[in-house]
Each structure stands twice: as C-alpha cells, then as structure tokens.
N, CA, C, O and the ligand as a Tripos MOL2 file, in Angstrom:
@<TRIPOS>MOLECULE
protein
  257   255    65     0     0
PROTEIN
NO_CHARGES

@<TRIPOS>ATOM
      1 N           2.7230  -14.7830    9.1340 N.3       1 MET1
      2 CA          2.2210  -13.5510    8.9610 C.3       1 MET1
      3 C           2.9730  -12.5540    8.0540 C.2       1 MET1
      4 O           4.2020  -12.5080    8.0950 O.2       1 MET1
      5 N           2.2920  -11.7930    7.2740 N.am      2 VAL2
      6 CA          2.9730  -10.9090    6.3620 C.3       2 VAL2
      7 C           2.4570   -9.5030    6.9290 C.2       2 VAL2
      8 O           1.3300   -9.3330    7.3960 O.2       2 VAL2
      9 N           3.4450   -8.5240    6.8200 N.am      3 SER3
     10 CA          2.9990   -7.2140    7.2010 C.3       3 SER3
     11 C           3.7510   -6.1380    6.3520 C.2       3 SER3
     12 O           4.8520   -6.3130    5.8300 O.2       3 SER3
     13 N           3.0030   -5.0060    6.2880 N.am      4 LEU4
     14 CA          3.6340   -4.0240    5.4120 C.3       4 LEU4
     15 C           3.1230   -2.6790    6.0140 C.2       4 LEU4
     16 O           1.9500   -2.5810    6.3760 O.2       4 LEU4
     17 N           4.0020   -1.6440    6.1220 N.am      5 THR5
     18 CA          3.5220   -0.3000    6.6170 C.3       5 THR5
     19 C           3.2280    0.6030    5.4730 C.2       5 THR5
     20 O           3.7960    0.4720    4.3890 O.2       5 THR5
     21 N           2.3780    1.4820    5.7050 N.am      6 CYS6
     22 CA          2.1350    2.6290    4.8830 C.3       6 CYS6
     23 C           3.3940    3.3800    4.4950 C.2       6 CYS6
     24 O           3.5690    3.8220    3.3600 O.2       6 CYS6
     25 N           4.3020    3.5100    5.5340 N.am      7 LYS7
     26 CA          5.5460    4.2120    5.3540 C.3       7 LYS7
     27 C           6.3730    3.5130    4.1940 C.2       7 LYS7
     28 O           6.8740    4.1690    3.2810 O.2       7 LYS7
     29 N           6.4720    2.2090    4.2920 N.am      8 GLN8
     30 CA          7.1010    1.6220    3.2070 C.3       8 GLN8
     31 C           6.5270    1.9000    1.8650 C.2       8 GLN8
     32 O           7.2220    1.7230    0.8640 O.2       8 GLN8
     33 N           5.3930    2.2910    1.7870 N.am      9 MET9
     34 CA          4.7520    2.5320    0.5320 C.3       9 MET9
     35 C           5.0340    3.9890    0.1550 C.2       9 MET9
     36 O           4.5690    4.4300   -0.8960 O.2       9 MET9
     37 N           5.7430    4.7220    0.9310 N.am     10 GLY10
     38 CA          6.0320    6.1130    0.6560 C.3      10 GLY10
     39 C           5.1540    7.1210    1.2030 C.2      10 GLY10
     40 O           5.2750    8.3020    0.8790 O.2      10 GLY10
     41 N           4.2610    6.7120    2.0300 N.am     11 MET11
     42 CA          3.4110    7.7220    2.7980 C.3      11 MET11
     43 C           4.0630    7.9950    4.1320 C.2      11 MET11
     44 O           3.6700    7.3980    5.1340 O.2      11 MET11
     45 N           5.1030    8.9270    4.1850 N.am     12 SER12
     46 CA          5.6140    9.3620    5.3990 C.3      12 SER12
     47 C           4.6420   10.0350    6.2890 C.2      12 SER12
     48 O           3.8020   10.7970    5.8110 O.2      12 SER12
     49 N           4.7160    9.7810    7.6360 N.am     13 GLY13
     50 CA          3.8140   10.4050    8.4790 C.3      13 GLY13
     51 C           2.5260    9.5860    8.6370 C.2      13 GLY13
     52 O           1.5530   10.0610    9.2240 O.2      13 GLY13
     53 N           2.5250    8.5220    8.1830 N.am     14 CYS14
     54 CA          1.3990    7.5760    8.3300 C.3      14 CYS14
     55 C           1.8510    6.2900    9.1870 C.2      14 CYS14
     56 O           2.8150    5.6560    8.7590 O.2      14 CYS14
     57 N           1.3250    5.9360   10.1670 N.am     15 ASN15
     58 CA          1.6150    4.8000   10.9530 C.3      15 ASN15
     59 C           0.8750    3.6230   10.7390 C.2      15 ASN15
     60 O           1.0080    2.6850   11.5250 O.2      15 ASN15
     61 N          -0.0020    3.5400    9.6340 N.am     16 PHE16
     62 CA         -0.7400    2.3630    9.4630 C.3      16 PHE16
     63 C           0.1470    1.2310    9.0080 C.2      16 PHE16
     64 O           1.0810    1.4060    8.2250 O.2      16 PHE16
     65 N          -0.1670    0.1040    9.5060 N.am     17 SER17
     66 CA          0.4610   -1.1460    9.3160 C.3      17 SER17
     67 C          -0.5310   -2.1580    8.9950 C.2      17 SER17
     68 O          -1.4880   -2.2900    9.7590 O.2      17 SER17
     69 N          -0.4070   -3.0210    7.7730 N.am     18 ALA18
     70 CA         -1.3330   -3.9280    7.4140 C.3      18 ALA18
     71 C          -0.6910   -5.2280    7.7130 C.2      18 ALA18
     72 O           0.4890   -5.4190    7.4180 O.2      18 ALA18
     73 N          -1.4540   -6.1710    8.3140 N.am     19 THR19
     74 CA         -0.9300   -7.4950    8.5620 C.3      19 THR19
     75 C          -2.1020   -8.4560    8.0950 C.2      19 THR19
     76 O          -3.3080   -8.2530    8.2360 O.2      19 THR19
     77 N          -1.4630   -9.5730    7.4930 N.am     20 GLY20
     78 CA         -2.5000  -10.6480    7.0960 C.3      20 GLY20
     79 C          -1.7190  -11.9880    6.9570 C.2      20 GLY20
     80 O          -0.5170  -12.0870    7.2070 O.2      20 GLY20
     81 N          -2.5460  -13.0490    6.5170 N.am     21 LYS21
     82 CA         -1.9080  -14.2420    6.3740 C.3      21 LYS21
     83 C          -1.1860  -14.5330    5.2250 C.2      21 LYS21
     84 O          -0.4190  -15.4960    5.2110 O.2      21 LYS21
     85 N          -1.3510  -13.7640    4.1960 N.am     22 ASP22
     86 CA         -0.5100  -13.7300    2.9320 C.3      22 ASP22
     87 C          -0.4330  -12.5030    2.1750 C.2      22 ASP22
     88 O          -1.2040  -11.5700    2.4020 O.2      22 ASP22
     89 N           0.3970  -12.4630    1.3500 N.am     23 ALA23
     90 CA          0.6080  -11.0710    0.5820 C.3      23 ALA23
     91 C          -0.5640  -10.5170   -0.0840 C.2      23 ALA23
     92 O          -0.6310   -9.2900   -0.1690 O.2      23 ALA23
     93 N          -1.5520  -11.2760   -0.5950 N.am     24 GLU24
     94 CA         -2.7810  -10.8420   -1.1250 C.3      24 GLU24
     95 C          -3.6740  -10.0260   -0.1330 C.2      24 GLU24
     96 O          -4.2670   -8.9910   -0.4370 O.2      24 GLU24
     97 N          -3.6910  -10.6440    1.1200 N.am     25 GLU25
     98 CA         -4.5600  -10.1670    2.1410 C.3      25 GLU25
     99 C          -4.1000   -8.7070    2.4680 C.2      25 GLU25
    100 O          -4.8290   -7.7150    2.4670 O.2      25 GLU25
    101 N          -2.7380   -8.7520    2.7520 N.am     26 VAL26
    102 CA         -1.9840   -7.5370    3.0170 C.3      26 VAL26
    103 C          -2.1820   -6.4590    2.0060 C.2      26 VAL26
    104 O          -2.3460   -5.3000    2.3870 O.2      26 VAL26
    105 N          -2.1770   -6.7520    0.8130 N.am     27 LYS27
    106 CA         -2.3350   -5.8520   -0.3040 C.3      27 LYS27
    107 C          -3.6460   -5.2930   -0.3810 C.2      27 LYS27
    108 O          -3.7800   -4.0800   -0.5360 O.2      27 LYS27
    109 N          -4.7160   -6.1290   -0.2800 N.am     28 GLN28
    110 CA         -6.0370   -5.6410   -0.1960 C.3      28 GLN28
    111 C          -6.3700   -4.6900    1.0540 C.2      28 GLN28
    112 O          -7.1540   -3.7460    0.9600 O.2      28 GLN28
    113 N          -5.7560   -5.0040    2.1310 N.am     29 LYS29
    114 CA         -5.9130   -4.2320    3.3590 C.3      29 LYS29
    115 C          -5.1800   -2.8300    3.0660 C.2      29 LYS29
    116 O          -5.7990   -1.7910    3.2940 O.2      29 LYS29
    117 N          -3.9250   -2.7920    2.5840 N.am     30 LEU30
    118 CA         -3.2600   -1.5140    2.3760 C.3      30 LEU30
    119 C          -4.0660   -0.7230    1.3630 C.2      30 LEU30
    120 O          -4.2340    0.4840    1.5310 O.2      30 LEU30
    121 N          -4.5850   -1.3810    0.2860 N.am     31 LEU31
    122 CA         -5.2980   -0.5480   -0.7620 C.3      31 LEU31
    123 C          -6.5240   -0.0850   -0.2280 C.2      31 LEU31
    124 O          -6.9280    1.0030   -0.6380 O.2      31 LEU31
    125 N          -7.2010   -0.7100    0.6180 N.am     32 ALA32
    126 CA         -8.4810   -0.2820    1.3430 C.3      32 ALA32
    127 C          -8.2980    0.9070    2.1280 C.2      32 ALA32
    128 O          -9.0330    1.8950    2.1120 O.2      32 ALA32
    129 N          -7.1520    0.7200    2.8900 N.am     33 HIS33
    130 CA         -6.6750    1.9080    3.8020 C.3      33 HIS33
    131 C          -6.3700    3.1920    3.0930 C.2      33 HIS33
    132 O          -6.7280    4.3030    3.4840 O.2      33 HIS33
    133 N          -5.6240    2.9160    1.9360 N.am     34 ALA34
    134 CA         -5.1620    3.9950    1.2100 C.3      34 ALA34
    135 C          -6.3880    4.7770    0.4890 C.2      34 ALA34
    136 O          -6.3930    5.9930    0.2950 O.2      34 ALA34
    137 N          -7.3350    3.9620    0.1570 N.am     35 ARG35
    138 CA         -8.4330    4.5100   -0.4910 C.3      35 ARG35
    139 C          -9.2290    5.3220    0.5670 C.2      35 ARG35
    140 O          -9.7800    6.3480    0.1670 O.2      35 ARG35
    141 N          -9.3400    5.0050    1.7610 N.am     36 SER36
    142 CA         -9.9190    5.8230    2.6940 C.3      36 SER36
    143 C          -9.2520    6.8660    3.4090 C.2      36 SER36
    144 O          -9.8050    7.9330    3.6740 O.2      36 SER36
    145 N          -7.9280    6.5480    3.7690 N.am     37 ALA37
    146 CA         -7.0840    7.5370    4.5860 C.3      37 ALA37
    147 C          -6.3320    8.4720    3.5920 C.2      37 ALA37
    148 O          -6.1040    9.6530    3.8540 O.2      37 ALA37
    149 N          -5.9810    7.8890    2.4900 N.am     38 HIS38
    150 CA         -5.2380    8.8330    1.5400 C.3      38 HIS38
    151 C          -5.9350    9.0350    0.1800 C.2      38 HIS38
    152 O          -5.3350    9.0120   -0.8940 O.2      38 HIS38
    153 N          -7.3490    9.2480    0.3370 N.am     39 ALA39
    154 CA         -8.1390    9.4730   -0.8060 C.3      39 ALA39
    155 C          -7.6730   10.5850   -1.7280 C.2      39 ALA39
    156 O          -7.6440   10.5620   -2.9590 O.2      39 ALA39
    157 N          -7.2590   11.7100   -0.7840 N.am     40 ASP40
    158 CA         -6.8410   12.8870   -1.4980 C.3      40 ASP40
    159 C          -5.6250   12.7520   -2.3390 C.2      40 ASP40
    160 O          -5.4810   13.2900   -3.4360 O.2      40 ASP40
    161 N          -4.6610   11.9020   -1.6680 N.am     41 VAL41
    162 CA         -3.3070   11.6840   -2.2940 C.3      41 VAL41
    163 C          -3.5430   10.8600   -3.6460 C.2      41 VAL41
    164 O          -3.0270   11.1510   -4.7250 O.2      41 VAL41
    165 N          -4.3980    9.7970   -3.4170 N.am     42 LEU42
    166 CA         -4.7040    8.9180   -4.6520 C.3      42 LEU42
    167 C          -5.3810    9.7250   -5.7830 C.2      42 LEU42
    168 O          -5.0740    9.5880   -6.9670 O.2      42 LEU42
    169 N          -6.2730   10.5290   -5.3560 N.am     43 LYS43
    170 CA         -7.0010   11.3700   -6.3710 C.3      43 LYS43
    171 C          -6.1640   12.3180   -7.1890 C.2      43 LYS43
    172 O          -6.4640   12.6990   -8.3210 O.2      43 LYS43
    173 N          -4.9900   12.6950   -6.4560 N.am     44 GLY44
    174 CA         -4.0490   13.6070   -7.1280 C.3      44 GLY44
    175 C          -2.9940   12.8760   -8.1000 C.2      44 GLY44
    176 O          -2.1900   13.4640   -8.8230 O.2      44 GLY44
    177 N          -3.1430   11.5400   -7.9860 N.am     45 MET45
    178 CA         -2.0320   10.7480   -8.7410 C.3      45 MET45
    179 C          -2.5940   10.3850  -10.1130 C.2      45 MET45
    180 O          -3.7490   10.0090  -10.3140 O.2      45 MET45
    181 N          -1.6090   10.5480  -11.0630 N.am     46 LYS46
    182 CA         -1.8540    9.9990  -12.4630 C.3      46 LYS46
    183 C          -1.9370    8.4860  -12.4640 C.2      46 LYS46
    184 O          -1.5090    7.7530  -11.5730 O.2      46 LYS46
    185 N          -2.5690    8.0970  -13.6260 N.am     47 PRO47
    186 CA         -2.6390    6.5800  -13.7260 C.3      47 PRO47
    187 C          -1.3850    5.8500  -13.5980 C.2      47 PRO47
    188 O          -1.3110    4.8050  -12.9520 O.2      47 PRO47
    189 N          -0.3460    6.4120  -14.2340 N.am     48 GLU48
    190 CA          0.9840    5.8350  -14.1720 C.3      48 GLU48
    191 C           1.5370    5.8070  -12.7150 C.2      48 GLU48
    192 O           2.1880    4.8600  -12.2730 O.2      48 GLU48
    193 N           1.2520    6.8190  -12.0780 N.am     49 ASP49
    194 CA          1.7700    6.8520  -10.5670 C.3      49 ASP49
    195 C           1.0710    5.7330   -9.7970 C.2      49 ASP49
    196 O           1.6830    5.0450   -8.9800 O.2      49 ASP49
    197 N          -0.2340    5.5640  -10.0770 N.am     50 LEU50
    198 CA         -0.9030    4.5530   -9.3850 C.3      50 LEU50
    199 C          -0.3890    3.1080   -9.6240 C.2      50 LEU50
    200 O          -0.2030    2.2720   -8.7390 O.2      50 LEU50
    201 N          -0.1850    2.9390  -10.9910 N.am     51 SER51
    202 CA          0.3930    1.6270  -11.3460 C.3      51 SER51
    203 C           1.8020    1.5430  -10.6950 C.2      51 SER51
    204 O           2.1490    0.4270  -10.3060 O.2      51 SER51
    205 N           2.5730    2.4830  -10.5450 N.am     52 GLY52
    206 CA          3.8000    2.3920   -9.9540 C.3      52 GLY52
    207 C           3.7660    2.0430   -8.7210 C.2      52 GLY52
    208 O           4.6170    1.2750   -8.2720 O.2      52 GLY52
    209 N           2.6960    2.5890   -7.9010 N.am     53 LEU53
    210 CA          2.3340    2.3180   -6.6270 C.3      53 LEU53
    211 C           2.1070    0.7640   -6.2800 C.2      53 LEU53
    212 O           2.6240    0.1800   -5.3270 O.2      53 LEU53
    213 N           1.2910    0.2400   -7.1720 N.am     54 GLN54
    214 CA          0.8700   -1.0840   -7.2820 C.3      54 GLN54
    215 C           2.0760   -2.0250   -7.3490 C.2      54 GLN54
    216 O           2.2090   -2.9980   -6.6060 O.2      54 GLN54
    217 N           2.9750   -1.6430   -8.3330 N.am     55 ALA55
    218 CA          4.1250   -2.4910   -8.4690 C.3      55 ALA55
    219 C           5.0890   -2.3690   -7.5110 C.2      55 ALA55
    220 O           5.8820   -3.3040   -7.3930 O.2      55 ALA55
    221 N           5.2050   -1.2640   -6.6900 N.am     56 ARG56
    222 CA          5.9580   -1.0970   -5.4860 C.3      56 ARG56
    223 C           5.4160   -2.1050   -4.4570 C.2      56 ARG56
    224 O           6.1710   -2.8410   -3.8220 O.2      56 ARG56
    225 N           4.2050   -2.1070   -4.3310 N.am     57 LEU57
    226 CA          3.4190   -2.8290   -3.3240 C.3      57 LEU57
    227 C           3.8410   -4.3250   -3.6940 C.2      57 LEU57
    228 O           4.3760   -5.0540   -2.8580 O.2      57 LEU57
    229 N           3.5810   -4.7140   -4.9340 N.am     58 ASP58
    230 CA          3.9110   -6.2140   -5.4350 C.3      58 ASP58
    231 C           5.4370   -6.4960   -5.0930 C.2      58 ASP58
    232 O           5.8220   -7.5260   -4.5410 O.2      58 ASP58
    233 N           6.1880   -5.5370   -5.4580 N.am     59 ALA59
    234 CA          7.7140   -5.7790   -5.2310 C.3      59 ALA59
    235 C           8.0520   -6.1020   -3.8160 C.2      59 ALA59
    236 O           8.6840   -7.1160   -3.5170 O.2      59 ALA59
    237 N           7.6080   -5.1940   -2.9140 N.am     60 LEU60
    238 CA          7.7830   -5.2870   -1.4460 C.3      60 LEU60
    239 C           7.1970   -6.6560   -0.8840 C.2      60 LEU60
    240 O           7.7710   -7.2790    0.0080 O.2      60 LEU60
    241 N           6.0770   -7.0520   -1.4400 N.am     61 LEU61
    242 CA          5.5240   -8.1790   -0.9020 C.3      61 LEU61
    243 C           6.0900   -9.4130   -1.4610 C.2      61 LEU61
    244 O           6.0120  -10.4370   -0.7820 O.2      61 LEU61
    245 N           6.7060   -9.4440   -2.7340 N.am     62 ALA62
    246 CA          7.2670  -10.5630   -3.2970 C.3      62 ALA62
    247 C           8.5510  -11.0190   -2.5790 C.2      62 ALA62
    248 O           9.0250  -12.1520   -2.6730 O.2      62 ALA62
    249 N           9.0770   -9.9710   -1.8260 N.am     63 ARG63
    250 CA         10.2850  -10.2590   -1.1590 C.3      63 ARG63
    251 C          10.1480  -11.1830    0.0400 C.2      63 ARG63
    252 O          11.1360  -11.7640    0.4910 O.2      63 ARG63
    253 N           8.9860  -11.3180    0.5380 N.am     64 ARG64
    254 CA          8.5750  -12.1300    1.6910 C.3      64 ARG64
    255 C           8.7210  -13.7600    1.3880 C.2      64 ARG64
    256 O           8.4160  -14.5790    2.2550 O.2      64 ARG64
    257 ZN         -1.5580    5.3270    5.3690 Zn       65 ZN65
@<TRIPOS>BOND
     1     1     2 1
     2     2     3 1
     3     3     4 2
     4     3     5 am
     5     5     6 1
     6     6     7 1
     7     7     8 2
     8     7     9 am
     9     9    10 1
    10    10    11 1
    11    11    12 2
    12    11    13 am
    13    13    14 1
    14    14    15 1
    15    15    16 2
    16    15    17 am
    17    17    18 1
    18    18    19 1
    19    19    20 2
    20    19    21 am
    21    21    22 1
    22    22    23 1
    23    23    24 2
    24    23    25 am
    25    25    26 1
    26    26    27 1
    27    27    28 2
    28    27    29 am
    29    29    30 1
    30    30    31 1
    31    31    32 2
    32    31    33 am
    33    33    34 1
    34    34    35 1
    35    35    36 2
    36    35    37 am
    37    37    38 1
    38    38    39 1
    39    39    40 2
    40    39    41 am
    41    41    42 1
    42    42    43 1
    43    43    44 2
    44    43    45 am
    45    45    46 1
    46    46    47 1
    47    47    48 2
    48    47    49 am
    49    49    50 1
    50    50    51 1
    51    51    52 2
    52    51    53 am
    53    53    54 1
    54    54    55 1
    55    55    56 2
    56    55    57 am
    57    57    58 1
    58    58    59 1
    59    59    60 2
    60    59    61 am
    61    61    62 1
    62    62    63 1
    63    63    64 2
    64    63    65 am
    65    65    66 1
    66    66    67 1
    67    67    68 2
    68    67    69 am
    69    69    70 1
    70    70    71 1
    71    71    72 2
    72    71    73 am
    73    73    74 1
    74    74    75 1
    75    75    76 2
    76    75    77 am
    77    77    78 1
    78    78    79 1
    79    79    80 2
    80    79    81 am
    81    81    82 1
    82    82    83 1
    83    83    84 2
    84    83    85 am
    85    85    86 1
    86    86    87 1
    87    87    88 2
    88    87    89 am
    89    89    90 1
    90    90    91 1
    91    91    92 2
    92    91    93 am
    93    93    94 1
    94    94    95 1
    95    95    96 2
    96    95    97 am
    97    97    98 1
    98    98    99 1
    99    99   100 2
   100    99   101 am
   101   101   102 1
   102   102   103 1
   103   103   104 2
   104   103   105 am
   105   105   106 1
   106   106   107 1
   107   107   108 2
   108   107   109 am
   109   109   110 1
   110   110   111 1
   111   111   112 2
   112   111   113 am
   113   113   114 1
   114   114   115 1
   115   115   116 2
   116   115   117 am
   117   117   118 1
   118   118   119 1
   119   119   120 2
   120   119   121 am
   121   121   122 1
   122   122   123 1
   123   123   124 2
   124   123   125 am
   125   125   126 1
   126   126   127 1
   127   127   128 2
   128   127   129 am
   129   129   130 1
   130   130   131 1
   131   131   132 2
   132   131   133 am
   133   133   134 1
   134   134   135 1
   135   135   136 2
   136   135   137 am
   137   137   138 1
   138   138   139 1
   139   139   140 2
   140   139   141 am
   141   141   142 1
   142   142   143 1
   143   143   144 2
   144   143   145 am
   145   145   146 1
   146   146   147 1
   147   147   148 2
   148   147   149 am
   149   149   150 1
   150   150   151 1
   151   151   152 2
   152   151   153 am
   153   153   154 1
   154   154   155 1
   155   155   156 2
   156   155   157 am
   157   157   158 1
   158   158   159 1
   159   159   160 2
   160   159   161 am
   161   161   162 1
   162   162   163 1
   163   163   164 2
   164   163   165 am
   165   165   166 1
   166   166   167 1
   167   167   168 2
   168   167   169 am
   169   169   170 1
   170   170   171 1
   171   171   172 2
   172   171   173 am
   173   173   174 1
   174   174   175 1
   175   175   176 2
   176   175   177 am
   177   177   178 1
   178   178   179 1
   179   179   180 2
   180   179   181 am
   181   181   182 1
   182   182   183 1
   183   183   184 2
   184   183   185 am
   185   185   186 1
   186   186   187 1
   187   187   188 2
   188   187   189 am
   189   189   190 1
   190   190   191 1
   191   191   192 2
   192   191   193 am
   193   193   194 1
   194   194   195 1
   195   195   196 2
   196   195   197 am
   197   197   198 1
   198   198   199 1
   199   199   200 2
   200   199   201 am
   201   201   202 1
   202   202   203 1
   203   203   204 2
   204   203   205 am
   205   205   206 1
   206   206   207 1
   207   207   208 2
   208   207   209 am
   209   209   210 1
   210   210   211 1
   211   211   212 2
   212   211   213 am
   213   213   214 1
   214   214   215 1
   215   215   216 2
   216   215   217 am
   217   217   218 1
   218   218   219 1
   219   219   220 2
   220   219   221 am
   221   221   222 1
   222   222   223 1
   223   223   224 2
   224   223   225 am
   225   225   226 1
   226   226   227 1
   227   227   228 2
   228   227   229 am
   229   229   230 1
   230   230   231 1
   231   231   232 2
   232   231   233 am
   233   233   234 1
   234   234   235 1
   235   235   236 2
   236   235   237 am
   237   237   238 1
   238   238   239 1
   239   239   240 2
   240   239   241 am
   241   241   242 1
   242   242   243 1
   243   243   244 2
   244   243   245 am
   245   245   246 1
   246   246   247 1
   247   247   248 2
   248   247   249 am
   249   249   250 1
   250   250   251 1
   251   251   252 2
   252   251   253 am
   253   253   254 1
   254   254   255 1
   255   255   256 2
@<TRIPOS>SUBSTRUCTURE
     1 MET1         2 RESIDUE 1 A MET
     2 VAL2         6 RESIDUE 1 A VAL
     3 SER3        10 RESIDUE 1 A SER
     4 LEU4        14 RESIDUE 1 A LEU
     5 THR5        18 RESIDUE 1 A THR
     6 CYS6        22 RESIDUE 1 A CYS
     7 LYS7        26 RESIDUE 1 A LYS
     8 GLN8        30 RESIDUE 1 A GLN
     9 MET9        34 RESIDUE 1 A MET
    10 GLY10       38 RESIDUE 1 A GLY
    11 MET11       42 RESIDUE 1 A MET
    12 SER12       46 RESIDUE 1 A SER
    13 GLY13       50 RESIDUE 1 A GLY
    14 CYS14       54 RESIDUE 1 A CYS
    15 ASN15       58 RESIDUE 1 A ASN
    16 PHE16       62 RESIDUE 1 A PHE
    17 SER17       66 RESIDUE 1 A SER
    18 ALA18       70 RESIDUE 1 A ALA
    19 THR19       74 RESIDUE 1 A THR
    20 GLY20       78 RESIDUE 1 A GLY
    21 LYS21       82 RESIDUE 1 A LYS
    22 ASP22       86 RESIDUE 1 A ASP
    23 ALA23       90 RESIDUE 1 A ALA
    24 GLU24       94 RESIDUE 1 A GLU
    25 GLU25       98 RESIDUE 1 A GLU
    26 VAL26      102 RESIDUE 1 A VAL
    27 LYS27      106 RESIDUE 1 A LYS
    28 GLN28      110 RESIDUE 1 A GLN
    29 LYS29      114 RESIDUE 1 A LYS
    30 LEU30      118 RESIDUE 1 A LEU
    31 LEU31      122 RESIDUE 1 A LEU
    32 ALA32      126 RESIDUE 1 A ALA
    33 HIS33      130 RESIDUE 1 A HIS
    34 ALA34      134 RESIDUE 1 A ALA
    35 ARG35      138 RESIDUE 1 A ARG
    36 SER36      142 RESIDUE 1 A SER
    37 ALA37      146 RESIDUE 1 A ALA
    38 HIS38      150 RESIDUE 1 A HIS
    39 ALA39      154 RESIDUE 1 A ALA
    40 ASP40      158 RESIDUE 1 A ASP
    41 VAL41      162 RESIDUE 1 A VAL
    42 LEU42      166 RESIDUE 1 A LEU
    43 LYS43      170 RESIDUE 1 A LYS
    44 GLY44      174 RESIDUE 1 A GLY
    45 MET45      178 RESIDUE 1 A MET
    46 LYS46      182 RESIDUE 1 A LYS
    47 PRO47      186 RESIDUE 1 A PRO
    48 GLU48      190 RESIDUE 1 A GLU
    49 ASP49      194 RESIDUE 1 A ASP
    50 LEU50      198 RESIDUE 1 A LEU
    51 SER51      202 RESIDUE 1 A SER
    52 GLY52      206 RESIDUE 1 A GLY
    53 LEU53      210 RESIDUE 1 A LEU
    54 GLN54      214 RESIDUE 1 A GLN
    55 ALA55      218 RESIDUE 1 A ALA
    56 ARG56      222 RESIDUE 1 A ARG
    57 LEU57      226 RESIDUE 1 A LEU
    58 ASP58      230 RESIDUE 1 A ASP
    59 ALA59      234 RESIDUE 1 A ALA
    60 LEU60      238 RESIDUE 1 A LEU
    61 LEU61      242 RESIDUE 1 A LEU
    62 ALA62      246 RESIDUE 1 A ALA
    63 ARG63      250 RESIDUE 1 A ARG
    64 ARG64      254 RESIDUE 1 A ARG
    65 ZN65       257 GROUP 0 **** ****
C-alpha cells in the first residue's frame, strides 16, 4: 500500500490522505481530491506552480 497526505503536498490544515496499491493510483486520488477540495487554491496557481506541485508529488512517491 502506498499513501500520501495532502499535508505532505503543502496543504497545511487538510487531513486528507490518499492510499492506493501503487504510486499512480495515489497520485490520481490526490489530484482528484485537490481538484474538488482545493479548486480555489489550484485556480490561483500559475502553470509553473502547478508543474512544481506535480514534480513534488512524483518525488514524494518515487521514494517509496
Ligand atoms: Zn487536501
């Protein structure tokens, strides 16, 4: 099982935790969560911030 919390992604104050059988599943779950729960945050982000977020997600998951 792989898991990653929203806090690890830099969203302090959010207790969401995504778990899945592999990194890809966790990534999809976290992105889906972010799109619904943090839509306002994502909307305020520049494209480079968004790719930075994706890179951070990949880096965190690659360590498992
Ligand atoms: Zn969250």
